[in-house]
C-alpha positions in Angstrom: -19.0 0.0 -2.9 -17.0 1.0 0.1 -15.0 4.2 0.2 -12.7 5.4 2.9 -12.5 9.2 3.3 -9.4 10.2 5.2 -9.2 13.9 6.2 -6.5 15.8 8.0 -7.2 19.0 9.9 -5.9 22.3 8.8 -5.4 25.6 10.5 -8.0 26.9 13.0 -9.4 23.4 13.3 -10.5 23.6 16.9 -12.6 26.8 16.3 -14.1 25.3 13.1 -15.0 22.0 14.8 -16.6 23.9 17.7 -18.6 26.2 15.4 -19.7 23.4 13.0 -20.1 20.4 15.3 -23.9 20.3 15.6 -24.4 20.6 11.8 -21.8 17.9 11.3 -23.5 15.5 13.6 -26.9 16.2 12.1 -25.4 15.5 8.6 -24.1 12.2 9.8 -27.4 11.2 11.4 -29.1 12.0 8.1 -26.7 9.6 6.3 -26.7 6.7 8.7 -28.0 4.5 5.8 -24.5 4.8 4.1 -22.2 5.4 7.0 -20.4 2.2 7.9 -17.9 3.7 10.3 -16.9 7.2 11.2 -14.9 9.0 13.8 -12.5 11.7 14.7 -8.8 11.0 14.4 -7.1 11.9 17.7 -3.7 12.4 19.1 -2.1 9.5 21.0 -2.5 11.4 24.3 -6.1 12.3 23.5 -5.3 16.0 23.7 -7.2 16.9 20.5 -8.4 16.0 17.0 -6.1 15.7 14.0 -8.7 14.7 11.4 -11.6 12.5 10.5 -12.2 9.1 8.9 -15.3 7.8 7.3 -16.1 4.5 5.6 -19.2 4.8 3.5 -21.2 2.4 1.3 -22.3 4.2 -1.8 -22.9 3.1 -5.4 -20.1 5.2 -7.0 -17.0 7.4 -6.6 -19.3 10.3 -7.6 -21.6 9.6 -4.6 -18.6 9.4 -2.3 -17.3 12.7 -3.6 -20.7 14.3 -3.2 -21.1 13.0 0.4 -17.6 14.4 1.3 -18.1 17.7 -0.5 -21.4 18.3 1.3 -20.2 17.3 4.8 -20.3 20.4 7.0 -16.8 20.2 8.4 -15.4 20.0 4.9 -17.6 22.8 3.7 -16.4 25.0 6.6 -12.8 24.5 5.5 -11.7 22.3 8.4 -9.5 20.0 6.4 -6.1 20.7 4.7 -6.2 17.3 2.9 -9.0 14.9 1.9 -8.3 11.6 0.3 -11.1 9.3 -0.9 -10.2 5.7 -1.8 -12.3 2.8 -2.8 -11.7 -0.2 -0.6 -12.7 -3.8 -0.3 -14.4 -5.1 2.9 -11.8 -7.7 3.8 -12.0 -8.7 7.5 -15.0 -7.6 9.4 -15.2 -8.0 13.2 -17.4 -5.5 15.0 -17.1 -7.6 18.2 -13.4 -6.4 18.4 -14.5 -2.7 18.5 -13.8 -0.9 21.8 -16.7 -0.4 24.2 -16.1 3.3 24.5 -15.7 6.1 21.9 -12.1 6.6 23.0 -11.2 3.0 22.8 -10.8 2.3 26.5 
């Protein structure tokens, strides 16, 4: 089942991201088998992060909750809100994805 995890940054986000980044990336690398898509949510002018979004493929809501609760950014208190929603795949077109991480 697919789940979308939408997280909005809280106070001190820049410091928490900097301190936890390597652990966060290692966690994602260890979960590549379930991570369909993930990335930081950024301001329109690319001046900073405002949150994160993951789409994961796991067998249950409990598994999605466990993935989220164990994610280092969340454990460090980065997010003021976390919303987890089950989703259907719908359209799928990886060829339309941008060539660079910032979508240029």
